[in-house]
Backbone as a chain_set.jsonl record, in Angstrom:
{"seq": "MSDFKNIILLTLLLISCNNNTMIKHTSANKPIDSLFIMTPDNAVRLNQFTSEFILKNKIDEWPDFIQFKESIEDLSKLNPKGVIIFLSELYKITTQLLQSPFPKNFDGLPVYSRIKVVQTQIIKCHFYASNNQSKKLNDSLDELYVEYNILLNRMVSFIEERQIPLDSIGFNYNDSGF", "coords": {"N": [[4.951, 188.757, -66.832], [2.531, 189.923, -66.077], [0.696, 188.066, -66.999], [1.121, 186.002, -65.222], [0.206, 187.157, -62.825], [-2.489, 187.449, -63.446], [-3.228, 184.752, -63.643], [-2.845, 183.903, -61.004], [-4.687, 185.574, -59.669], [-7.063, 184.665, -60.849], [-7.044, 182.012, -59.946], [-7.241, 182.394, -57.159], [-9.738, 183.596, -57.076], [-11.412, 181.492, -57.997], [-10.967, 179.631, -55.943], [-12.022, 180.986, -53.728], [-14.689, 181.201, -54.53], [-15.439, 178.497, -54.593], [-15.234, 177.884, -51.87], [-17.318, 179.435, -50.822], [-19.563, 178.23, -52.028], [-19.402, 175.72, -50.896], [-19.889, 176.263, -48.241], [-22.504, 177.177, -48.427], [-23.781, 174.833, -49.316], [-23.411, 173.072, -47.16], [-24.881, 174.309, -45.148], [-27.389, 174.261, -46.296], [-27.987, 171.572, -46.386], [-28.258, 170.879, -43.795], [-30.203, 169.251, -41.436], [-33.507, 169.999, -40.265], [-34.155, 170.174, -36.903], [-36.34, 170.131, -35.209], [-39.854, 169.746, -34.648], [-42.841, 171.566, -35.042], [-45.602, 171.301, -33.295], [-48.961, 171.819, -33.105], [-51.808, 171.81, -30.953], [-54.333, 170.03, -32.315], [-57.533, 171.192, -33.52], [-59.581, 169.335, -33.277], [-58.632, 167.686, -31.317], [-59.308, 168.538, -28.812], [-61.93, 168.031, -28.793], [-62.665, 165.354, -28.503], [-64.665, 162.494, -28.844], [-66.459, 160.66, -26.36], [-67.322, 157.583, -24.855], [-70.326, 156.864, -23.066], [-70.529, 155.947, -19.614], [-72.488, 154.072, -19.155], [-72.831, 152.942, -21.719], [-70.311, 151.77, -22.036], [-70.306, 149.821, -19.982], [-72.597, 148.294, -20.667], [-71.912, 147.242, -23.154], [-69.588, 145.981, -22.661], [-67.042, 147.106, -23.075], [-65.044, 147.714, -21.346], [-63.945, 145.266, -20.91], [-62.358, 144.713, -23.016], [-59.297, 144.752, -23.564], [-57.373, 145.449, -25.553], [-58.649, 147.406, -27.072], [-59.038, 149.362, -25.128], [-56.387, 150.108, -24.538], [-55.668, 151.146, -27.044], [-57.502, 153.3, -27.238], [-56.717, 154.91, -25.044], [-54.125, 155.549, -25.842], [-54.526, 157.068, -28.165], [-55.853, 159.254, -27.026], [-53.834, 160.273, -25.414], [-52.082, 161.351, -27.209], [-52.233, 164.114, -27.842], [-50.972, 165.327, -25.73], [-48.314, 165.095, -26.039], [-44.751, 165.478, -26.194], [-43.18, 167.164, -28.828], [-40.682, 166.156, -29.752], [-40.757, 163.462, -29.249], [-42.685, 162.413, -30.885], [-42.457, 160.767, -33.173], [-41.626, 158.258, -32.262], [-43.749, 157.693, -30.553], [-45.893, 157.596, -32.383], [-45.102, 155.379, -33.846], [-45.368, 153.368, -31.917], [-48.106, 153.613, -31.458], [-49.071, 152.754, -33.907], [-48.32, 150.053, -33.761], [-49.906, 149.232, -31.6], [-52.43, 149.614, -32.709], [-52.342, 147.75, -34.783], [-52.167, 145.425, -33.277], [-54.663, 145.537, -32.033], [-56.344, 145.187, -34.266], [-55.703, 142.576, -34.917], [-56.534, 141.133, -32.773], [-59.217, 139.254, -31.222], [-62.478, 140.501, -31.749], [-65.025, 141.741, -29.556], [-68.283, 140.243, -29.453], [-70.35, 142.128, -29.856], [-69.121, 144.118, -31.37], [-68.026, 142.91, -33.519], [-67.598, 143.169, -36.654], [-67.453, 144.251, -40.085], [-67.891, 147.097, -40.44], [-66.866, 148.32, -38.069], [-64.275, 147.292, -37.937], [-63.175, 148.269, -40.368], [-63.249, 151.026, -39.922], [-61.362, 151.284, -37.908], [-59.122, 150.589, -39.378], [-58.989, 152.829, -41.053], [-58.296, 154.808, -39.208], [-55.791, 153.791, -38.547], [-54.463, 154.18, -40.974], [-54.321, 156.96, -40.992], [-52.577, 157.301, -38.866], [-50.247, 156.28, -39.982], [-49.816, 158.222, -41.979], [-49.345, 160.472, -40.355], [-46.998, 159.656, -39.074], [-45.249, 159.545, -41.271], [-45.119, 162.295, -42.059], [-44.061, 163.386, -39.719], [-41.585, 162.103, -39.631], [-40.365, 163.28, -41.79], [-40.086, 165.896, -41.064], [-42.191, 167.739, -41.586], [-43.973, 169.976, -40.475], [-46.405, 171.471, -40.844], [-48.008, 169.794, -42.488], [-48.032, 167.601, -40.806], [-49.467, 168.592, -38.592], [-51.958, 169.021, -39.824], [-52.566, 166.376, -40.502], [-52.67, 165.176, -37.979], [-54.93, 166.438, -37.003], [-56.828, 165.357, -38.771], [-56.581, 162.722, -37.977], [-57.75, 162.74, -35.427], [-60.347, 163.42, -36.175], [-61.073, 161.143, -37.651], [-60.885, 159.256, -35.609], [-62.97, 160.097, -33.927], [-65.091, 159.587, -35.665], [-64.884, 156.818, -35.775], [-65.625, 156.105, -33.103], [-68.254, 157.076, -33.091], [-69.301, 155.434, -35.068], [-69.118, 152.956, -33.864], [-71.039, 153.202, -31.867], [-73.346, 153.575, -33.462], [-73.32, 151.143, -34.78], [-73.978, 149.315, -32.77], [-76.553, 150.265, -32.216], [-77.807, 149.724, -34.665], [-77.876, 146.965, -34.659], [-79.777, 146.493, -32.792], [-82.165, 147.044, -33.924], [-85.167, 145.622, -34.827], [-85.566, 143.015, -37.226], [-88.039, 142.74, -38.384], [-89.264, 145.284, -38.697], [-91.1, 146.566, -40.329], [-93.414, 145.198, -40.208], [-93.648, 142.83, -41.562], [-94.032, 139.446, -41.537], [-91.833, 136.917, -41.414], [-92.169, 134.172, -41.041], [-94.773, 133.492, -41.931], [-94.676, 133.8, -44.652], [-93.355, 131.749, -45.842], [-90.669, 131.692, -46.273]], "CA": [[4.633, 188.849, -65.439], [1.111, 190.229, -65.91], [-0.039, 186.818, -67.163], [1.257, 185.265, -63.967], [-0.69, 187.816, -61.868], [-3.862, 187.107, -63.834], [-3.45, 183.355, -63.295], [-2.966, 183.844, -59.538], [-5.974, 186.199, -59.326], [-8.108, 183.75, -61.278], [-7.011, 180.861, -59.035], [-7.79, 182.85, -55.871], [-11.162, 183.818, -57.266], [-12.051, 180.177, -58.045], [-10.906, 179.024, -54.616], [-12.973, 181.672, -52.848], [-16.048, 180.806, -54.961], [-15.665, 177.127, -54.135], [-15.461, 177.918, -50.425], [-18.665, 179.973, -50.578], [-20.572, 177.243, -52.385], [-19.334, 174.636, -49.919], [-20.572, 176.734, -47.036], [-23.934, 177.194, -48.721], [-24.277, 173.462, -49.38], [-23.47, 172.449, -45.837], [-25.991, 174.873, -44.377], [-28.651, 173.858, -46.921], [-28.225, 170.16, -46.093], [-28.425, 170.678, -42.359], [-31.603, 168.904, -41.186], [-34.255, 170.727, -39.248], [-34.147, 169.24, -35.787], [-37.524, 170.111, -34.364], [-41.175, 169.872, -35.244], [-43.748, 172.442, -34.325], [-46.905, 170.64, -33.272], [-50.03, 172.524, -32.411], [-52.9, 170.919, -30.569], [-55.378, 170.146, -33.336], [-58.859, 171.612, -33.053], [-60.404, 168.169, -32.931], [-58.055, 166.979, -30.169], [-60.018, 168.945, -27.6], [-63.327, 167.624, -28.935], [-62.742, 163.904, -28.688], [-65.876, 161.847, -28.354], [-66.297, 159.707, -25.261], [-68.457, 156.709, -24.592], [-70.91, 157.018, -21.736], [-70.198, 154.807, -18.751], [-73.54, 153.082, -19.383], [-72.502, 152.268, -22.98], [-69.121, 150.953, -21.778], [-70.699, 148.655, -19.188], [-73.571, 147.489, -21.39], [-71.271, 146.574, -24.289], [-68.384, 145.328, -22.134], [-65.817, 147.68, -23.645], [-64.031, 147.634, -20.291], [-63.375, 143.915, -20.954], [-61.645, 144.628, -24.292], [-58.058, 145.459, -23.207], [-56.687, 146.005, -26.717], [-59.314, 148.654, -27.433], [-58.769, 150.334, -24.065], [-55.028, 150.589, -24.765], [-55.752, 151.96, -28.251], [-58.232, 154.526, -26.904], [-55.873, 155.725, -24.17], [-52.982, 156.029, -26.623], [-55.013, 158.159, -29.026], [-56.161, 160.404, -26.18], [-52.582, 160.814, -24.897], [-51.289, 161.907, -28.3], [-52.208, 165.581, -27.819], [-50.147, 165.788, -24.612], [-46.985, 164.586, -26.33], [-43.627, 166.337, -26.542], [-42.932, 166.975, -30.258], [-39.476, 165.379, -30.035], [-41.048, 162.043, -29.122], [-43.877, 162.069, -31.656], [-42.195, 159.68, -34.118], [-41.626, 157.011, -31.486], [-45.106, 157.475, -30.071], [-46.715, 157.172, -33.511], [-44.711, 153.997, -34.156], [-46.015, 152.519, -30.92], [-49.547, 153.664, -31.707], [-49.297, 151.873, -35.055], [-48.235, 148.672, -33.262], [-51.093, 149.008, -30.766], [-53.565, 149.492, -33.621], [-52.191, 146.454, -35.457], [-52.521, 144.409, -32.278], [-56.118, 145.613, -31.886], [-56.96, 144.597, -35.452], [-55.449, 141.138, -34.935], [-57.171, 140.49, -31.622], [-60.646, 138.975, -31.449], [-63.394, 141.577, -31.367], [-66.207, 141.27, -28.828], [-69.428, 139.926, -30.32], [-71.101, 143.346, -30.17], [-68.397, 144.973, -32.313], [-67.397, 142.067, -34.521], [-68.193, 143.427, -37.958], [-66.624, 145.036, -40.988], [-67.932, 148.55, -40.246], [-65.963, 148.721, -36.988], [-62.919, 146.92, -38.363], [-62.712, 149.173, -41.416], [-63.015, 152.36, -39.343], [-60.073, 151.208, -37.21], [-58.12, 150.627, -40.449], [-58.878, 154.22, -41.498], [-57.499, 155.482, -38.172], [-54.421, 153.313, -38.703], [-53.913, 154.864, -42.14], [-53.981, 158.322, -40.553], [-51.377, 157.177, -38.026], [-49.126, 156.122, -40.926], [-49.578, 159.537, -42.573], [-48.733, 161.319, -39.324], [-45.62, 159.189, -38.893], [-44.497, 159.974, -42.447], [-44.867, 163.733, -41.991], [-43.159, 163.634, -38.589], [-40.257, 161.624, -40.027], [-39.821, 164.194, -42.792], [-40.089, 167.245, -40.492], [-43.182, 168.569, -42.266], [-44.836, 170.358, -39.359], [-47.744, 171.881, -41.286], [-48.751, 168.599, -42.911], [-48.218, 166.771, -39.61], [-50.573, 169.163, -37.828], [-53.193, 168.72, -40.55], [-52.827, 164.931, -40.391], [-53.102, 164.905, -36.597], [-56.317, 166.881, -36.921], [-57.602, 164.337, -39.474], [-56.558, 161.522, -37.141], [-58.78, 162.888, -34.395], [-61.658, 163.359, -36.839], [-61.335, 159.729, -37.955], [-61.109, 158.579, -34.332], [-64.341, 160.428, -33.519], [-65.986, 158.845, -36.555], [-64.847, 155.429, -35.304], [-66.452, 155.963, -31.895], [-69.654, 157.245, -33.496], [-69.709, 154.236, -35.824], [-69.305, 151.861, -32.901], [-72.344, 153.429, -31.235], [-74.403, 153.308, -34.441], [-73.283, 149.709, -35.067], [-74.769, 148.68, -31.7], [-77.951, 150.653, -32.412], [-78.331, 149.012, -35.832], [-78.113, 145.563, -34.293], [-80.94, 146.426, -31.916], [-83.371, 147.258, -34.722], [-85.722, 144.314, -35.213], [-85.636, 142.786, -38.669], [-89.428, 142.843, -38.808], [-89.709, 146.615, -38.283], [-92.188, 147.056, -41.181], [-94.596, 144.378, -39.988], [-93.642, 141.659, -42.425], [-93.734, 138.264, -40.745], [-91.098, 135.985, -42.259], [-92.648, 132.793, -40.884], [-95.993, 133.302, -42.691], [-94.462, 133.865, -46.094], [-92.773, 130.514, -46.318], [-89.222, 131.834, -46.477]], "C": [[3.136, 189.134, -65.212], [0.248, 188.978, -66.114], [-0.001, 185.994, -65.881], [0.325, 185.836, -62.893], [-2.153, 187.459, -62.176], [-4.205, 185.664, -63.462], [-3.644, 183.206, -61.791], [-4.302, 184.444, -59.102], [-7.144, 185.274, -59.694], [-8.197, 182.526, -60.361], [-7.613, 181.234, -57.681], [-9.305, 183.066, -55.958], [-11.922, 182.487, -57.295], [-12.065, 179.512, -56.681], [-11.922, 179.679, -53.689], [-14.415, 181.343, -53.242], [-16.379, 179.399, -54.497], [-15.929, 177.076, -52.643], [-16.859, 178.431, -50.101], [-19.743, 178.953, -50.925], [-20.554, 176.072, -51.419], [-20.05, 175.035, -48.641], [-22.08, 176.733, -47.259], [-24.507, 175.783, -48.74], [-24.383, 172.832, -48.003], [-24.615, 173.017, -45.016], [-27.339, 174.463, -44.977], [-28.988, 172.403, -46.598], [-28.414, 169.879, -44.618], [-29.898, 170.389, -42.059], [-32.227, 169.775, -40.108], [-34.51, 169.757, -38.105], [-35.445, 169.19, -35.001], [-38.796, 170.275, -35.19], [-41.977, 170.842, -34.4], [-45.127, 171.825, -34.416], [-47.874, 171.475, -32.454], [-51.067, 171.503, -31.992], [-54.014, 171.09, -31.589], [-56.716, 170.527, -32.719], [-59.675, 170.427, -32.568], [-59.853, 167.38, -31.749], [-58.789, 167.334, -28.881], [-61.484, 168.538, -27.643], [-63.448, 166.13, -29.193], [-64.034, 163.37, -28.095], [-65.518, 160.869, -27.239], [-67.545, 158.844, -25.188], [-69.017, 157.036, -23.216], [-70.537, 155.794, -20.908], [-71.241, 153.692, -18.915], [-73.245, 152.272, -20.657], [-71.313, 151.324, -22.786], [-69.501, 149.679, -21.03], [-71.622, 147.722, -19.968], [-72.914, 146.675, -22.504], [-69.918, 145.978, -23.941], [-67.089, 145.814, -22.791], [-64.693, 147.617, -22.621], [-63.378, 146.252, -20.225], [-62.611, 143.669, -22.265], [-60.321, 145.382, -24.139], [-57.322, 146.074, -24.394], [-57.322, 147.325, -27.156], [-59.05, 149.736, -26.388], [-57.372, 150.94, -24.246], [-54.98, 151.514, -25.989], [-56.382, 153.32, -27.943], [-57.379, 155.463, -26.046], [-54.679, 156.305, -24.919], [-53.379, 157.177, -27.54], [-55.24, 159.414, -28.189], [-54.899, 161.052, -25.613], [-51.758, 161.534, -25.955], [-51.186, 163.435, -28.228], [-51.32, 166.141, -26.716], [-48.664, 165.506, -24.845], [-45.987, 165.692, -26.624], [-43.303, 166.104, -28.022], [-41.692, 166.143, -30.582], [-39.739, 163.878, -29.963], [-42.184, 161.561, -29.999], [-43.634, 160.889, -32.596], [-42.249, 158.334, -33.404], [-43.037, 156.684, -31.019], [-46.013, 156.998, -31.195], [-46.371, 155.748, -33.945], [-45.374, 153.024, -33.185], [-47.528, 152.48, -31.12], [-49.914, 152.787, -32.9], [-49.276, 150.405, -34.608], [-49.462, 148.31, -32.432], [-52.324, 148.808, -31.65], [-53.526, 148.159, -34.369], [-52.587, 145.324, -34.52], [-54.034, 144.374, -32.075], [-56.815, 144.934, -33.06], [-56.78, 143.084, -35.517], [-56.114, 140.403, -33.778], [-58.635, 140.194, -31.936], [-61.501, 140.14, -30.947], [-64.52, 140.984, -30.532], [-67.38, 141.107, -29.805], [-70.175, 141.183, -30.762], [-70.442, 144.2, -31.248], [-67.727, 144.184, -33.431], [-68.106, 142.246, -35.862], [-67.291, 144.317, -38.789], [-66.724, 146.55, -40.786], [-66.97, 149.042, -39.158], [-64.519, 148.453, -37.39], [-62.373, 147.924, -39.388], [-62.463, 150.581, -40.889], [-61.698, 152.388, -38.563], [-58.94, 151.251, -38.23], [-57.919, 152.05, -40.971], [-58.048, 155.02, -40.49], [-56.031, 155.073, -38.301], [-53.733, 153.976, -39.906], [-53.513, 156.291, -41.787], [-52.729, 158.316, -39.677], [-50.141, 157.057, -38.917], [-48.794, 157.464, -41.576], [-48.885, 160.469, -41.581], [-47.264, 160.941, -39.128], [-44.741, 159.639, -40.062], [-44.137, 161.45, -42.359], [-43.938, 164.085, -40.828], [-41.735, 163.223, -38.941], [-39.579, 162.571, -41.007], [-39.863, 165.657, -42.353], [-41.016, 168.204, -41.239], [-44.264, 168.951, -41.257], [-46.254, 170.705, -39.793], [-48.584, 170.665, -41.665], [-48.982, 167.662, -41.735], [-49.387, 167.289, -38.793], [-51.916, 168.887, -38.501], [-53.564, 167.238, -40.41], [-53.248, 164.541, -38.982], [-54.557, 165.309, -36.413], [-57.233, 165.861, -37.607], [-57.666, 163.044, -38.664], [-57.639, 161.601, -36.071], [-60.185, 162.872, -34.992], [-62.029, 161.901, -37.102], [-61.576, 158.92, -36.679], [-62.53, 158.844, -33.829], [-65.364, 159.689, -34.378], [-66.041, 157.374, -36.143], [-65.748, 155.241, -34.092], [-67.937, 156.114, -32.228], [-70.159, 156.009, -34.244], [-69.917, 153.046, -34.907], [-70.663, 151.989, -32.214], [-73.462, 153.091, -32.222], [-74.457, 151.827, -34.816], [-74.109, 148.939, -34.036], [-76.251, 149.003, -31.895], [-78.581, 149.913, -33.587], [-78.659, 147.57, -35.498], [-79.337, 145.41, -33.388], [-82.245, 146.657, -32.668], [-83.907, 145.897, -35.133], [-85.821, 144.202, -36.735], [-87.038, 142.97, -39.211], [-90.003, 144.208, -38.435], [-90.84, 147.159, -39.152], [-93.442, 146.197, -41.084], [-94.685, 143.159, -40.867], [-93.211, 140.459, -41.608], [-93.087, 137.221, -41.651], [-91.637, 134.558, -42.173], [-93.889, 132.512, -41.724], [-95.783, 133.243, -44.195], [-93.838, 132.605, -46.67], [-91.281, 130.607, -46.594], [-88.505, 131.097, -45.427]], "O": [[2.551, 188.632, -64.253], [-0.802, 188.836, -65.486], [-0.992, 185.364, -65.51], [-0.28, 185.078, -62.134], [-2.943, 187.202, -61.269], [-5.319, 185.376, -63.024], [-4.519, 182.459, -61.352], [-4.98, 183.873, -58.247], [-8.096, 185.131, -58.927], [-9.291, 182.063, -60.039], [-8.405, 180.475, -57.121], [-10.045, 182.753, -55.025], [-12.978, 182.375, -56.673], [-13.061, 178.896, -56.299], [-12.61, 178.986, -52.94], [-15.275, 181.219, -52.37], [-17.497, 179.142, -54.053], [-16.769, 176.296, -52.194], [-17.514, 177.912, -49.197], [-20.729, 178.822, -50.199], [-21.602, 175.486, -51.15], [-20.741, 174.219, -48.031], [-22.842, 176.333, -46.379], [-25.606, 175.558, -48.233], [-25.353, 172.13, -47.716], [-25.257, 172.284, -44.264], [-28.323, 174.33, -44.25], [-30.164, 172.043, -46.543], [-28.704, 168.745, -44.235], [-30.759, 171.203, -42.395], [-31.561, 170.222, -39.174], [-35.018, 168.655, -38.314], [-35.632, 168.28, -34.193], [-38.796, 170.861, -36.272], [-41.801, 170.919, -33.184], [-45.749, 171.821, -35.478], [-47.639, 171.788, -31.286], [-51.189, 170.446, -32.611], [-54.578, 172.176, -31.716], [-56.994, 170.228, -31.558], [-60.377, 170.516, -31.561], [-60.533, 166.495, -31.23], [-58.878, 166.515, -27.966], [-62.202, 168.68, -26.653], [-64.254, 165.701, -30.018], [-64.439, 163.745, -26.995], [-64.413, 160.328, -27.194], [-68.662, 159.303, -25.425], [-68.282, 157.434, -22.313], [-70.262, 154.727, -21.457], [-70.91, 152.51, -18.825], [-73.395, 151.05, -20.662], [-71.31, 150.21, -23.311], [-69.071, 148.586, -21.399], [-71.45, 146.503, -19.936], [-73.318, 145.542, -22.765], [-69.186, 145.525, -24.821], [-66.166, 145.035, -23.029], [-63.524, 147.483, -22.984], [-62.361, 146.085, -19.552], [-62.261, 142.53, -22.573], [-60.23, 146.541, -24.545], [-56.704, 147.129, -24.247], [-56.621, 148.251, -27.562], [-58.858, 150.901, -26.736], [-57.201, 152.153, -24.12], [-54.317, 152.551, -25.957], [-55.857, 154.36, -28.34], [-57.329, 156.667, -26.296], [-54.27, 157.435, -24.653], [-52.639, 158.152, -27.672], [-54.863, 160.512, -28.598], [-54.891, 162.255, -25.356], [-50.822, 162.258, -25.617], [-50.129, 163.986, -28.532], [-50.952, 167.315, -26.761], [-47.852, 165.666, -23.934], [-46.327, 166.711, -27.224], [-43.163, 164.954, -28.437], [-41.67, 165.477, -31.618], [-39.001, 163.1, -30.567], [-42.611, 160.414, -29.875], [-44.54, 160.08, -32.795], [-42.854, 157.385, -33.902], [-43.468, 155.532, -31.082], [-46.82, 156.092, -30.991], [-47.251, 154.997, -34.363], [-45.882, 151.98, -33.594], [-48.153, 151.431, -30.966], [-50.965, 152.146, -32.896], [-50.118, 149.612, -35.03], [-49.994, 147.206, -32.551], [-53.158, 147.944, -31.379], [-54.56, 147.52, -34.562], [-53.262, 144.379, -34.926], [-54.62, 143.297, -31.959], [-57.774, 144.187, -32.865], [-57.606, 142.385, -36.102], [-56.239, 139.179, -33.809], [-59.222, 140.819, -32.819], [-61.27, 140.684, -29.867], [-64.932, 139.848, -30.768], [-67.438, 141.762, -30.846], [-70.586, 141.287, -31.918], [-71.128, 144.93, -31.963], [-66.945, 144.739, -34.202], [-69.084, 141.56, -36.161], [-66.461, 145.05, -38.251], [-65.717, 147.239, -40.948], [-66.33, 150.081, -39.325], [-63.647, 149.3, -37.199], [-61.231, 148.37, -39.274], [-61.554, 151.263, -41.365], [-61.0, 153.402, -38.559], [-57.909, 151.876, -37.983], [-56.796, 152.435, -41.295], [-57.195, 155.817, -40.88], [-55.136, 155.909, -38.178], [-52.545, 154.292, -39.843], [-52.475, 156.774, -42.239], [-51.916, 159.237, -39.75], [-49.108, 157.665, -38.636], [-47.621, 157.811, -41.712], [-47.942, 161.173, -41.941], [-46.399, 161.811, -39.03], [-43.606, 160.068, -39.852], [-42.981, 161.82, -42.561], [-43.114, 164.992, -40.949], [-40.783, 163.918, -38.588], [-38.352, 162.653, -41.046], [-39.694, 166.557, -43.176], [-40.652, 169.352, -41.49], [-45.327, 168.332, -41.197], [-47.213, 170.265, -39.157], [-49.723, 170.522, -41.223], [-50.016, 166.996, -41.669], [-50.22, 166.501, -38.344], [-52.895, 168.56, -37.831], [-54.732, 166.897, -40.224], [-54.097, 163.665, -38.81], [-55.325, 164.612, -35.751], [-58.297, 165.535, -37.081], [-58.686, 162.354, -38.666], [-58.36, 160.631, -35.839], [-61.114, 162.358, -34.369], [-63.147, 161.473, -36.817], [-62.389, 157.996, -36.678], [-63.21, 157.93, -33.362], [-66.384, 159.221, -33.872], [-67.107, 156.758, -36.158], [-66.554, 154.31, -34.061], [-68.774, 155.372, -31.714], [-71.305, 155.594, -34.071], [-70.797, 152.219, -35.147], [-71.354, 150.992, -32.007], [-74.416, 152.4, -31.865], [-75.528, 151.311, -35.137], [-74.85, 148.021, -34.387], [-77.104, 148.126, -31.759], [-79.746, 149.519, -33.524], [-79.631, 147.019, -36.014], [-79.868, 144.309, -33.242], [-83.323, 146.481, -32.099], [-83.18, 145.1, -35.726], [-86.122, 145.174, -37.428], [-87.21, 143.321, -40.378], [-91.115, 144.284, -37.912], [-91.491, 148.126, -38.757], [-94.419, 146.436, -41.792], [-95.731, 142.51, -40.904], [-92.119, 140.462, -41.04], [-93.736, 136.7, -42.559], [-91.561, 133.814, -43.151], [-94.051, 131.386, -42.194], [-96.612, 132.701, -44.926], [-93.808, 132.433, -47.888], [-90.697, 129.656, -47.113], [-87.274, 131.085, -45.412]]}, "num_chains": 1, "name": "protein.A"}
């Protein structure tokens, strides 16, 4: 009879252990449902073109860039629950911008490549948001704004570089026979 009691006690002990591990597994596999997004430091310091620069270089006539610019600027005002969808749309907008014809003033690899860098940051942000990695998402959003500011600065410097005369050191190409 004592063997029978030991078998029953052992069975009850195994059943109770299995129930505890099942409870632990279900709670460990429960996905985290929300992201905590802070406004990145660089989100409040976004560069802006002057109205004179916009008019002179006809940026207001480049609808794909305007949509891209407005989408980036709206990112900091976003509800964290919608960040994945918004980043997906921002990626599509950036792809559309890269496939559209660039205005003559900005048609060059330096501008194109800087937009590609911003697009890469968008992909990183989307990855971290999809995997509920709030800390890495916040860091990537901050990097996204840094890269966006670099893009705007590069666009300004690209225009300035094109205005520098080729003969800035006084060498006359026509006299040399080239």
